[in-house]
C-alpha positions as CSV (number, residue, x, y, z in Angstrom):
1,M,-9.3,8.9,4.3
2,A,-10.6,7.6,1.0
3,R,-9.2,8.9,-2.0
4,P,-11.9,10.9,-4.3
5,S,-13.4,9.0,-7.2
6,K,-11.7,9.5,-10.4
7,Y,-15.2,9.2,-12.0
8,P,-17.7,12.1,-11.5
9,R,-21.1,11.1,-10.1
10,E,-22.8,11.9,-13.1
11,L,-20.6,9.7,-15.5
12,R,-21.6,6.9,-13.0
13,E,-25.3,7.6,-12.8
14,R,-25.2,7.8,-16.4
15,A,-23.2,4.6,-17.0
16,V,-25.4,2.6,-14.7
17,R,-28.7,4.0,-16.3
18,M,-27.4,3.1,-19.7
19,V,-26.6,-0.4,-18.7
20,T,-30.0,-1.0,-17.0
21,E,-31.9,0.5,-19.9
22,S,-30.1,-1.6,-22.5
23,V,-30.4,-4.8,-20.6
24,A,-34.3,-3.9,-20.1
25,A,-34.4,-3.3,-23.9
26,G,-32.7,-6.5,-24.7
27,E,-30.3,-4.5,-26.9
28,Y,-27.4,-7.0,-25.7
29,T,-27.5,-11.1,-24.9
30,S,-26.3,-10.8,-21.4
31,E,-25.6,-8.3,-18.2
32,F,-21.9,-8.6,-18.8
33,E,-21.8,-7.8,-22.5
34,A,-23.7,-4.6,-22.0
35,I,-21.3,-3.5,-18.8
36,R,-18.4,-4.4,-21.1
37,T,-19.4,-2.3,-24.2
38,I,-20.7,0.6,-22.2
39,A,-17.6,0.6,-20.0
40,A,-15.4,0.6,-23.3
41,R,-17.7,3.3,-25.0
42,L,-17.6,5.8,-21.7
43,G,-13.9,5.6,-21.4
44,I,-14.2,3.5,-17.8
45,G,-10.9,2.1,-17.4
46,S,-12.4,-1.6,-16.3
47,P,-15.6,-3.3,-16.9
48,E,-15.5,-4.4,-13.3
49,T,-15.7,-0.9,-12.0
50,L,-19.1,-0.4,-13.8
51,R,-20.2,-3.9,-12.7
52,K,-19.5,-2.8,-9.2
53,W,-21.6,0.5,-9.6
54,V,-24.5,-1.5,-11.1
55,R,-24.6,-3.7,-8.2
56,Q,-24.4,-1.1,-5.7
57,A,-26.9,0.6,-7.5
58,Q,-29.3,-2.5,-7.4
59,V,-28.8,-2.6,-3.8
60,D,-29.6,1.3,-3.0
61,G,-32.9,0.5,-5.4
62,G,-33.6,-2.4,-3.1
63,T,-33.7,-5.2,-6.0
64,R,-30.6,-6.9,-4.6
65,P,-29.7,-7.8,-1.0
66,G,-26.7,-5.9,0.5
67,R,-25.9,-2.7,2.5
68,T,-26.9,0.7,0.9
69,T,-24.5,3.2,0.2
70,Q,-26.0,5.6,2.9
71,E,-25.6,2.3,5.3
72,L,-22.0,1.9,4.4
73,E,-21.3,5.7,5.0
74,E,-22.8,5.6,8.4
75,I,-20.8,2.4,9.3
76,R,-17.6,4.3,7.9
77,A,-18.2,7.4,9.8
78,L,-18.9,5.4,12.9
79,K,-15.8,3.5,12.8
80,K,-14.0,6.6,12.4
81,E,-15.6,8.2,15.5
82,N,-15.1,5.1,17.4
83,A,-11.2,5.1,16.7
84,E,-10.9,8.7,17.5
85,L,-12.7,7.8,20.9
86,R,-10.5,5.1,21.7
87,R,-7.4,7.3,21.1
88,A,-9.0,10.2,23.4
89,N,-9.4,7.4,26.0
90,E,-5.9,6.4,25.9
91,I,-5.0,9.9,26.7
92,L,-7.1,10.4,29.4
93,K,-5.9,7.0,31.2
94,S,-2.1,8.2,30.6
95,A,-2.8,11.7,31.9
96,S,-5.0,9.9,35.2
97,A,-1.8,7.6,35.7
98,F,0.4,10.5,35.7
99,F,-1.5,12.7,38.0
100,A,-2.2,9.6,40.4
101,A,1.4,9.2,40.7
102,E,2.1,13.1,41.5
103,L,-0.3,12.9,44.3
104,D,1.6,9.6,45.9
105,R,4.9,11.3,46.0
106,P,5.7,12.9,49.3
107,P,5.7,16.8,49.4
108,R,9.4,18.6,48.8
109,Y,9.8,21.0,51.8
């Protein structure tokens, strides 16, 4: 299970919005400078964290190719379900083999 995020969703959305608006307004010479400055201002541990949020927001918005957050969550859930079904299948195979062996034994009278 994934660990919960250290940062609230509202902070992530606000930080991404601040980067997007400041780059569009031309307040910084580069996107990296905006990310680095805003990450420090908001107390985000690493500019890389904010950069990932910005990239994922661009993917979710359709301006950048890649898997959206919703698709990633769906894939994660399907993988979890697949693993659970495989475990259940192994248990059923073991039980089937056990009961088949019981039927092959001669009866004790």
